[in-house]
N, C-alpha and C positions, 0 to 999 in steps of 0.2 A: 610408743604406740600412738600417743596423742599427736606427735608430729606427722606421722603417717596419715592420720585421719585428717589433720588440718591441711596437709598438702593435697589430699584427694578433694576436699571441699573447695579449695582455691582453684584446683584444676577444673572441676565441674563448673564453677562459676565463670571461669575464663571461657570455657567452651560454649556455655550457655549464651554468653554476651555476643559471641561472634555468629550464633545461628541466625540465618536469615528467615523472614517470615514466609513460609511456602505458600501462603495464600495471596501474597502481594507480588503478582508476576509482572506488573506494569514496569517497563523499562524505559529510561530516558536515554536517548541517543544524541550524540553531538557529532556532526560532521566537522572535522578539524580544518578542512579546507576553507570553509565559509562561515562556520559558527552556527549553521542551522541546527535546531534542536527539535526533537519530537518524542512523544511517548508511544511506546508500542503496546497496543491493546492486548488483553488476555486472549489467549487461544491462538495468536498468530505464531507461526513457526518460522524463526529466522533461518535463511539459507545464505550460503556465501554468494555474493553477486557474480554473475557469469560473464560480465564484461565491465571495463573501466567506466562506462557511462552509467552504469547501475550503481547507485550509491547505497542502496538497500534493497533486499529482496525477501519476500515472505511467501509462505505457502499457507492458505487458509482452508482447512479441512472441508471436504465435501459433506453435504447433507446426505442422508439415506436415499438411494435411488439415483442420485446423480453419477455420471461416469467418471468424473475426475474432480480434483481439488481446484480451487481458484488460485490465482497468482496475483500478488501485488508487488509492484516494483516502483522504487523511487529513482527517477532519472535526473541527471544534472549535465548539461552539455557545455560547461564553462562559459555561460552567458549567451550561448547560441541556442538554436533549436527552433527558430522561426516564431512568427507572430502567434498570438492567442487564436485568431481566426483561421490561420493557415493549419494549425494543429487540430482544431476542431473539424475543419473540412477533411483532413487526413483521417481522423477517426471515424467520420461518417463513411468514408470509402472502405472501412475495414468491416462494415456490416451491410448485409442485404436483408430486406424485409419480406416475410413470407407472402404478403399480398402484392408485392411488387412496387410499392410505394417507395419514394426516396427516403433514405434514412433521416434526413434533416426535418422531414415532416412529423416524425414520431419522436425525435430526440427531445430530451429536456435539458435545457442550459440555464444555469443561474450564476449570479456572482455574489460574493460576500466579501467582507473585510474582517479578518480575524487576526488579533495581535499585530495590527497595523499592516497586515499583508493582504493584498487583493488576491482572491481565489476565484477562478472561473471553473465551475463543475459541470461536467457533461454526463448525462445518464442515457445509455443506449441499450437496446435490446434487439434481438433478431438472430440471424445466422452470422456468426463471427467467421471471417475469412482469415484463418490462422496461417501465419507465414513463420517458417523457421528463422529467417533473417529478414529485416525490413526491405531489402532490395530484391528478395527472392520473387521471381515472376510467378511461381506456382503458389497456390494457397489451399488449404484443407478447410472445407466448410464445416462448421460446428453449429448445428441448429440449436435453438433454445439457450442462447448465450446472452450474457449481459456484460456491459463494461461501465464501471463508474471511474471517471478519470477527472484530474484536476490539474490546472496550471497555477503555480503559486508564484506571484510576482515578488522577487526579493531585490535587495539592493546589489546583489552579485549576479542577477540575471534570473531567468524563470527556472523553476523546478517543476518536474512533472510527476504525478502520482497516477498510477494506472492499475486498476483492479479488473481482471478478466477471468471469467469462468462460467460454468453452467448457471443459468438464470437462478434457480432455487438457492444454490450455494452462495451467489453473490448477494441475493436478497438476505440470506441468513446473516451475512457479515456487513450489511449496509450500515447499521448504526455504528459499528466499530470503525468502519471506513471514515465516517463524518467525525467521530471522536478523534481519530488520528489527525484529520485535517485541523480541527479546533486546537490541537496541541502544538502545532508547528509554530516556531518562533525563531527569530534571528538572534 
């Protein structure tokens, strides 16, 4: 009898040691191609990347009243992808302003260096001109949208982080977007 009790105690101790803390959902990711690491903020729902250029893909749940979730994608184009300024200009072209002003007049752009990596961050709002594929000539206008995008300059070339969705939902996830950027390391 005492042997059975002892075995049960040992088994319970073993199972208890392997239990993860359900409250700690922050995940560290390592891209094995280049060694880039980041922490995934709580609440982000990881999805399988839908193309080889997408190195990570997340769905960020919508706030009440918004028509859809926001999406965050991490892109890497093997050291390609164009200059910082060319990408910013392309992102400007993905938005129209309700008052007709050029998007570059209302966009906010800032640079910072985090963990030795230069980051250029762009914040855009307005009507997002959604395309199913980048070269698709047709676009679907999505009013009241917002994009937070960043270009991370690494030793292996630029990485791109792009969060797009309804304005209120993106605003809800804005701090976790910046938390994610601060976590990126080579």
